[in-house]
C-alpha positions as YAML, in Angstrom:
chain: A
units: angstrom
residues:
- id: 1
  name: MET
  ca: [-10.93, 21.55, 11.62]
- id: 2
  name: ALA
  ca: [-8.47, 20.57, 8.32]
- id: 3
  name: ALA
  ca: [-6.69, 16.96, 8.03]
- id: 4
  name: LYS
  ca: [-3.03, 17.12, 10.01]
- id: 5
  name: GLU
  ca: [-0.46, 17.77, 7.34]
- id: 6
  name: GLU
  ca: [1.68, 14.97, 6.93]
- id: 7
  name: LYS
  ca: [5.66, 15.71, 6.90]
- id: 8
  name: GLY
  ca: [7.91, 13.53, 4.57]
- id: 9
  name: LYS
  ca: [7.40, 11.63, 1.66]
- id: 10
  name: SER
  ca: [3.94, 10.06, 0.88]
- id: 11
  name: ARG
  ca: [3.20, 7.56, -1.54]
- id: 12
  name: VAL
  ca: [-0.11, 6.07, -3.47]
- id: 13
  name: GLY
  ca: [0.07, 2.02, -3.53]
- id: 14
  name: LEU
  ca: [-1.96, -0.97, -3.33]
- id: 15
  name: VAL
  ca: [-1.61, -3.69, -0.93]
- id: 16
  name: VAL
  ca: [-0.23, -6.86, -1.96]
- id: 17
  name: SER
  ca: [-0.04, -8.66, 1.24]
- id: 18
  name: ASP
  ca: [-1.85, -8.51, 4.95]
- id: 19
  name: LYS
  ca: [-0.98, -11.61, 6.54]
- id: 20
  name: MET
  ca: [1.34, -9.91, 9.34]
- id: 21
  name: ASP
  ca: [0.15, -8.42, 12.32]
- id: 22
  name: LYS
  ca: [-0.02, -4.80, 12.08]
- id: 23
  name: THR
  ca: [1.88, -4.89, 8.92]
- id: 24
  name: VAL
  ca: [1.56, -5.01, 5.25]
- id: 25
  name: ILE
  ca: [3.08, -4.71, 2.17]
- id: 26
  name: VAL
  ca: [2.30, -2.00, -0.20]
- id: 27
  name: ARG
  ca: [3.48, -1.93, -3.76]
- id: 28
  name: VAL
  ca: [3.95, 1.38, -5.20]
- id: 29
  name: GLU
  ca: [4.19, 1.60, -9.31]
- id: 30
  name: THR
  ca: [5.71, 4.62, -10.96]
- id: 31
  name: LEU
  ca: [5.70, 5.07, -14.70]
- id: 32
  name: ARG
  ca: [8.95, 6.55, -16.26]
- id: 33
  name: ARG
  ca: [10.50, 6.99, -19.58]
- id: 34
  name: HIS
  ca: [13.50, 5.11, -20.86]
- id: 35
  name: ARG
  ca: [16.30, 6.66, -21.34]
- id: 36
  name: VAL
  ca: [17.32, 5.44, -24.92]
- id: 37
  name: TYR
  ca: [14.29, 4.25, -26.39]
- id: 38
  name: LYS
  ca: [11.98, 7.01, -24.62]
- id: 39
  name: ARG
  ca: [9.21, 4.75, -24.14]
- id: 40
  name: PRO
  ca: [7.41, 4.40, -20.71]
- id: 41
  name: THR
  ca: [8.48, 2.03, -18.53]
- id: 42
  name: ARG
  ca: [6.46, 0.55, -15.59]
- id: 43
  name: GLN
  ca: [8.28, 0.51, -12.26]
- id: 44
  name: TRP
  ca: [7.30, -0.54, -8.99]
- id: 45
  name: ALA
  ca: [8.86, -1.07, -5.44]
- id: 46
  name: LYS
  ca: [7.34, -3.00, -2.36]
- id: 47
  name: PHE
  ca: [7.42, -1.23, 0.98]
- id: 48
  name: LYS
  ca: [6.24, -2.58, 4.21]
- id: 49
  name: ALA
  ca: [3.85, -0.52, 6.19]
- id: 50
  name: HIS
  ca: [2.81, -0.14, 9.63]
- id: 51
  name: ASP
  ca: [-0.62, -0.64, 10.17]
- id: 52
  name: GLU
  ca: [-2.08, -0.06, 13.69]
- id: 53
  name: GLY
  ca: [-5.59, -1.82, 13.63]
- id: 54
  name: ASN
  ca: [-5.20, -4.65, 10.64]
- id: 55
  name: ALA
  ca: [-7.98, -2.63, 8.88]
- id: 56
  name: CYS
  ca: [-6.18, -3.43, 5.28]
- id: 57
  name: LYS
  ca: [-7.21, -6.25, 3.17]
- id: 58
  name: VAL
  ca: [-5.53, -7.07, 0.03]
- id: 59
  name: GLY
  ca: [-6.47, -5.25, -3.12]
- id: 60
  name: ASP
  ca: [-7.05, -1.63, -0.96]
- id: 61
  name: ARG
  ca: [-5.52, 1.37, -2.35]
- id: 62
  name: VAL
  ca: [-3.74, 3.29, 0.15]
- id: 63
  name: ARG
  ca: [-1.79, 6.42, 1.36]
- id: 64
  name: ILE
  ca: [1.64, 5.50, 3.01]
- id: 65
  name: VAL
  ca: [3.66, 8.24, 4.71]
- id: 66
  name: GLU
  ca: [7.62, 8.10, 5.78]
- id: 67
  name: THR
  ca: [7.97, 7.48, 9.74]
- id: 68
  name: ARG
  ca: [10.81, 7.02, 12.10]
- id: 69
  name: PRO
  ca: [12.17, 3.49, 11.81]
- id: 70
  name: LEU
  ca: [9.43, 0.88, 13.47]
- id: 71
  name: SER
  ca: [11.23, -2.14, 12.53]
- id: 72
  name: ARG
  ca: [14.08, -3.93, 10.51]
- id: 73
  name: GLU
  ca: [12.28, -2.87, 7.29]
- id: 74
  name: LYS
  ca: [9.15, -1.04, 8.36]
- id: 75
  name: ARG
  ca: [9.98, 2.40, 7.50]
- id: 76
  name: TRP
  ca: [6.37, 3.36, 6.40]
- id: 77
  name: ARG
  ca: [2.67, 3.90, 8.13]
- id: 78
  name: VAL
  ca: [-0.59, 3.85, 6.55]
- id: 79
  name: ALA
  ca: [-2.30, 7.33, 6.66]
- id: 80
  name: GLU
  ca: [-5.06, 6.16, 4.97]
- id: 81
  name: ILE
  ca: [-6.89, 4.21, 3.07]
- id: 82
  name: LEU
  ca: [-8.49, 5.50, -0.23]
- id: 83
  name: VAL
  ca: [-10.42, 2.83, -1.78]
- id: 84
  name: HIS
  ca: [-11.51, -0.56, -0.24]
- id: 85
  name: LYS
  ca: [-11.35, -3.82, -2.33]
- id: 86
  name: GLU
  ca: [-15.06, -5.19, -3.45]
- id: 87
  name: MET
  ca: [-14.78, -8.75, -2.22]
- id: 88
  name: ALA
  ca: [-17.54, -11.53, -3.23]
- id: 89
  name: GLU
  ca: [-18.70, -13.02, -0.16]
- id: 90
  name: ILE
  ca: [-18.96, -16.77, -1.52]
- id: 91
  name: GLN
  ca: [-18.48, -19.67, 0.10]
- id: 92
  name: PRO
  ca: [-16.51, -22.68, -1.28]
- id: 93
  name: SER
  ca: [-19.70, -25.05, -0.64]
- id: 94
  name: GLU
  ca: [-21.75, -22.85, -2.87]
- id: 95
  name: ILE
  ca: [-19.15, -22.90, -5.75]
- id: 96
  name: VAL
  ca: [-20.19, -26.52, -6.74]
...
């Protein structure tokens, strides 16, 4: 059985903050060609996305899809986590 096809816009980005409850901030980067100099320029935008299970952590690569307004600034929802960021399990006492 195939996954449900999502309607609307879809973006892939990096989670930069997970400090809110059921909300993550996702940074999406795009490469555009400069109008005058014809050089690639990197542009980025931040989106607040709904994360129902608080599964996303900082550094994860996720796919977000457009949805109805969920709050004043939240119009996106996390569809899937593509890559989990590997975090080192080290305690502050082990550093010294």
